[in-house]
N, C-alpha and C positions, 0 to 999 in steps of 0.2 A: 652756289654751285661751282664759283670758281676758286673758292677755299679748299676745294678737293678736286683739281682738276689732274694730280699725277698720282702715280702709286705712291704709299706712305704717308700721303698728307693724312691730316686728321683737324677736327675742329672740335671745341667743346663748348656744348649749349645747355643752359638751364630749361627743361623741362617740367613744369610744374613744380618748383623748388628741388629737384635732382637734377645734378650736372650730369650728364651724358656725354661720351666721347663719339663720335663719328669718324671712321677710318676708310680709306680707299684702298684696298688691298687686291691686287691682281683685276684692276676694273671691276671689282665688287665694291658695295659698301656694306659695313658691319658696324653695329653701336652697341658699346659697353656701357655700364655706369661707372664713375670716375670714383671710384671705391673699392679699396683692397679689402678683402675680408680678413686680412690679418690683424691689422691696428687701425683701419679708417683712414688710408692716406689716399694720395690724391692717385689711385692706380694709372689713369689715362695721361698723366703729364711726365711718366717714366719713358724712357728709351724705347724705341721700335726697333727689334733686330730680328735677327732669323736664328734658326736652330741648327745646330750641325751636330752630326753623328759620325762614327767611324765608318768608313765605305764597306764593302762587299768583301773586301781584300784584306781588311781587319789592320790596315794601315793608314791609308788616306781617308781623309776626314772629309765630309760632303755635307752642305746644305740639305735639309729635307723640307724646313720651312724657311723663305725667304722674307724676311720685313713681316712677318705674322705673329712674332711674338713681343709683347709689351710686358716690361720689366718695371714695377713696383719701385720708386724712387727712394723709399725708405729703408725696406728690409731685402730687397731683390727677388720676391716672389715673380714669378715668370707666369704668363697665361697666354694661351692662343686668343689672339684676337677674331679668328674665324667660328670660334665655338664658347669661348669663355671659360674652358677649362685649365687650370694648373697643369703645366707639363710635368710636372714631376709627382702630382697626386690627383686622379681623374675624380675623386670624389670632391675634391674642393672647386668650387666653381663661381662665378660671377655669373649675372644672366645675361643673354647673347639675345639683343633685340633684332627682329628683322626690319631692313629699313628699304623704304620704296622711293621710287626716283620719277618724278611726273614734271617733265620740261626741265626747269632751272631748278626745281623745289626738291628738297630731300625731306621725306618723311621718316620718323622714327615710330615704329609701331611696337607700343609695349601692352 
């Protein structure tokens, strides 16, 4: 649990032969496979950032998702860590696994 002490932390673990990343985002835990559907890149080793959009005034930029977007390190595909969906095409997604915390243990439910 100490590896996931603060927001934005992540660990990549092997679960029965599949690499899965667990992220701490806004004090919640999310898990995704470490696999990009584009060309099988190690998705969860990419940069964790936010997503900016133009504000209501049409001029200023604002974050709508902070530290929730993982960017594939090979070709830049971006996925929402909290859902597993691609931010540009909702029909493209990676599995999003439930996570349970019991005491100091973190469990990925697949």
